[in-house]
N, C-alpha and C positions, 0 to 999 in steps of 0.2 A: 423417231424425229431426224429430220433431215438435215442437213451440214449447214444448206442455206442458214435455214430455222438458227443454230447454234452459232456461226459466224455473226451474221448479221449483227445481236446488241454489241458482241467484241468489238467489231470494225465502231459501232457509236461510242465504245469506251473508248476507245484509242484517236477514236478522233477530236473528243473532247478534252484527252488528255493534252493533245499535241496543240488544237487552237488554245488552252490554257495558258501552254507554254510560249506562243506566237504572241498572245496576248501581256503574258507581262516576261519577255526578253530585258528587258532591261532591270529588272530586278533579278533574272538568273544570269545574266550576262557575266555581270562584274564578278559574282562569285566562282563562277567556273576559269574565266583570267584570272581572278586570285591563285587558284590551286595550280594552276598551268604553271603562274611566275614563281609561284612558290618550289614545286620542284625543281622547275630551270635554275635559280640562283643557288638550290643546296646542292646540285650536280656540278653547280658552273665550282663552288667554292670549296667542294670535294678533291675537283681537278685539278684544282691550284694547289691543296696540301698534298694529294698525291705525286703530282710533277717534282715536287721540292723535294720531297724523301732521299735520304741518299743509302743505297741499296748494297751491299758486298757480296762476293761467295766467297765461304770458305771450301776448303774440301780437307777431307779427314784422310789421313794416311793410316791403316788398321797397323795396330801391333803386330809384330812376327807370331808371336804364343799369348791369343790373349784364350784365357780359359776363364773368363769373368762371363756369367748366365745375363741375360739382356735386364735383370734386376740392374744392375749399375748404369740401363742406359735409361731403365724408368726413374731413379737417382737424377739423372740429367734433362728428364722432363720437368720434373718438378720443381728444381731449380730454375729453370724459364719460363715458369709459371707464373713466375714474380714480376715479369714483365708487363706491362700497362695493357691489357686486353679488352679494354672497354673505356670510355668516354663518361669522367665524374660528371661534368655540367655538360647537359645534352642541348641544351637550348641553346648556352653561350659557346663551347667548343662545338656541338656538333653541327650548328648551325651554321652561328655566322663565321667559324673559322675553319668548317669543315673536317675536322678531324675524325679519325675512327681509330681504332683498336690496335697498338703494332701486334706482326705477327710474324710466323717464321715460316719456309717454304723448306722441308725435310726431301731432297731428290735421289733417289738410287738408279744412276742413268749407266748405261752402258754404248760405247760409241768404238764401234766396227769391232766388239769384241772385248776392248777393254774397259772394265767397269770401276765407278765414281763413286765415293761418296758425298754430296755436297750439303751446305746449310746455309742456304740464301736470307741475311738478317741484317736488319737495320746498322748501318756504322757506329750508334750509339749502344746498341749490346753484345759489341764483338766482344767486348770483354768477358760480359756472362757467359755469353757461349765457350769461346776457350776454359775459363776457368772451369766450369763444371765439366767440359770433357775431362780435363784434365787431372781434375780430381779424382775422375773415377777412371783415368786411361791414363798413366802419368808418362808411358814410353808411345805414345799417339802423338803423330804430329798433323797441326794444323797449318795450310798454304794459305795464300791468298789466291784467286781462279777467276778467272774471266768466265761470265755468264756463258755456255755451252751455246744457249737460244741465239745467243746476240749474229751468230756465226749465219743462221735461216731468217729468209725474208719473214717480212711481218704478216704478211698472206700466205698459206698453204693450203691443198695442193694446187700445181702449175703443170706445166708440160713437159720440164723434167725431172721437178720431184713429187713421191705420193705420198700420203700421210694416211695413218688411222689412230683417230682420237678417241677416248671413252673416258667417261665419268662416274664414278661408283657411290650407291649412295646404300643406305642400312635396308634390311631387309622389314626389318620391325623397328617398335620405336626405341630413342636413346637407351631408356634404362635399360633392354636387355643386354648382354655385353654378348661381346664372339665370344672363342674360343683363344684362349692367350698364352705365352710360353709357359705358362706354369702346368697348361693340360699338355706339353707336349715333351714332361720330365716322365719317366719313368724306373722305378728300384731295381737295380741291377740285382739280380737273386744270390741270395747268398752274400750280399752284401751289403755295408749302409750308406753306398754313396749312391746316386741319380742319376742316369744314362739321359743327355739331352739332346734331343731332335730337332735342332735348330730349322725350321720354319724359312728360312729364309734360303736354306740351301738347293733349293729348284730352281730360282729364281733365279740365285748363283750365279749354276750351271747354265740354265736359258741362254741366260745375256751374252754369255762367253760365248756361244755359238755364234753371234753377227758376223758379216762380213763387211768387208772394207766401204766407206759412206753409208750404213745403217745407223742408225739410232733408235733404242729404246730405253724408255727415263718412268720410272714413279714418281708419282709428285703427292705428298702431301703437305698439306696447307695446315696450320695449327695458329689458334691464337686463343691467350687464356681467358676460362669461360670465367667470370666473378659473380659472386653471390651466390643466391640458393636458386635461380630460379629454371635448373635442371633437374634439381635434385626435389623439387617441387613437383614439376611435372612426372618424376619418377616414382615418386610415391602415389600419384594417381594412378599409376600400373598398379602395384602392390594393394592398391584399395579394390580395384577390378580382380585381380586374382585372388584377395581374400574373401571377395563375396559384398566388402563395405560397400555401404551406398554412400554416394558423392554429396556433400554437407551441400546444401542448399543455402544462400545467403538468406537471413532475416529481414523482412520484411512487414510491413503492416497485415498483406494479406496472407502470410506464413503465419503469424503469430496467432490471428483471429483464429487460421483452421486448425493448428495446434492445441488451440482452448478446445475447440468443436471436438478436436480426438478424445483429447485428456478425458472428455466427459464421459464420453461411450466406452469409454478403456480401450480405445484402440491409439495405435502407434507406441511412442514414448517406450518404456523399456522392453516393448516385445522386440521393438525392432534392434534393439541394443541385440536383446539373446539373438536374434535370428543373423545378426551380423557374428556374434561371437561361435555360435554353431556352424554358421557356413565356412569359416575359417578354420573351424576342425576336421571339416571335409575334402579338407584339401587332398588330390592323389599326391603319389610320388613324384610326378614328374614336376606338377605346379610349387609343390614343396621345393624341391631340388632349384626350381626358376626364381621363385622367390629369395631364397639363398643368396644366388648367382646376385640378383638383384639388388638385394641391402649390400652386397659386397661391392658392387660396384661402383655403387653410389658414393661410399664413403670416401674414395681415390678421388687428387684434383681433377676438372676435365676441363676440357680443351674443344672448342668449334672448331671444328676440322672438314676436311673437303679433300677426295680422293682423285687422280685421273693420271691418266695415262697418256703417251704418243708415242707411236714409231714415227719412224721418217726415214725413207731410203729414195738413191734414184727410180724412175719408172721401172728402168728395164733387171732390176735387180729388189723389187718390191717382192717381198712375201708376205703374204694373209696368217700364215699361222706364227709370225711374231708375237703377236699383243697377246694372244692363247698364254704365253709364258705368264703375263703379269696375270691374269686372269684366272688361270692355275691355281697360283700360288694364294689369291686371296680367299676360293673359294676352301684353304686348310682350315680359313679360321669360322668357316659356319659351321652352326651345328642347328638340326633341327629342331630343338627346344628351347633356343636360348636365340640367336641372333647372327647374322652374317652380312656378306657385300652382294649386291645385286649393279648391274651393270645399267647405267639409265639408255633408256632404248626411247627413240624417236621416228614412229610409223609415216611415213606420207602417202596418201594417197595419189590416184595418177598424176590428178592435176598438176602439172610444173615438177612432175616428180625428180627430175636429173638438178635441175636447177635448185630446189628447194633442197634437196642431201649436201649438193656442194655449199650452198650457204651457212647451211645448222653445222655442215663438218670444218668450214671457216673460222666462225663464233668459235666453237671448242677447242681449234688450235692457239685462235688467240687468247682465248682463257685461261689456256695452258701457261702462254708464254709472259703474258702480263698479269701469270699467279693470281688469281682471281676467286674468290671465294661462290661457291655457290650461292644461288638464290635459299633453298634453302639444304642447307649447312645440316650437320647431325655430330655428337658430343660425343667423343673419345676418350676414357681416361688415361692415365699414364701407363698403365699395363697393358692398355690394348696396344697404344703407342708404343711400346717399347718392342712388342710381338713383331711387328711388320716394320720398325726402321729399328736397326741396332746392329752393332759389331758382329760380324759371323762370328761364328766359335771358332778356332784352330783346327776342328775336325773339318770343316770346309775347305777342302786346298783345291784350289781352281785355280789354272795359271795365269788366266788374265786377271783376278785378284789382286792388286795389289799390295804389298806386305812392306813392314818397313823393316831391312836386311841387316841393318848394324845398329847398335844401340848407341845412342849420345851419350855422355857424358861428360863432366866438367873438367877440367885442366889440374894436373897436382897445383898443391897450393905453392911450391918452391920451384917449381918450372922457373926457368932462370928467363927474363924477359930484353 
């Protein structure tokens, strides 16, 4: 068959489709116009709502002798989960008011080698954040700070300043957990105590090496995940691991074919037995993954986004700096479970430089505006506490500021 013999009927079909659309433009155009106006109105309302939010930046000063494990930070995230993360009445609040769920931004920042722990939150949640932290770390101190990103222009890079920006996603579905702080603990020989290896030690050490004018930051956006949506999605992964067939929604055709199968002895009990038998044949690796997934979904989840930014004067720009964050995140990867990977964007030779520049600018704006990824993922409290927590007292870096003096109340009999 010649190519022209095949393309002829195709062009005829396409021609008829376009002719039909042109003939009934008066019916199609209003629908398209309605959808465009609908999206524009929704984005307009959302922009107004976001512009009226009052954000504050809280800086956390670390206690000098912190011997608590990341479990304490996990309790803090469990408390933050009470913040409204969704919209109850999506049509009224979401569409007409443009409302979105509240979120937090956890940021570990090095400015010229000096390390800071920031939590960006809505002013309405300040008491929730402070009380949650003080409950676990009474000796910590929390200060109101300026947004460090306000010192940089809205668009970078430029002639004087260069940047490196990266966004991270999970390698596998949300159901598979990453390695957590529990996996970084080992029992001391001959003792009943556990030796903790802080996964943030390498990140803090690498950040301390930055020079004047350099900024390296890890940003973690979190929004409490309400309901059981992600649990249901995780159950699909569990069913796939165990070989259980996905349930098909019943309709009149399914009922008819099920009836026919039952007459001839097919399906039914045999399918159930097959599912049970396949679940008994799990390999040790799949069995461990199944246990990890089931444990993962028992904890509170957050819609999450991880990204990083490195900002430096052009003359001192160091391409190896971002590897400090990428290398740290690799510690949480497991071949049998999950891990982080950098989202890559490949551009062909057509307008390559301009497209790469525009892409970098958009990533930078996303970081500065604390914008969630279009395809965010779910991390539970244990996973978040592993990535963002107060380093153990064993992490001793000169540029990691800790509280030198302990505050106390004045004596009751002190004369005034």
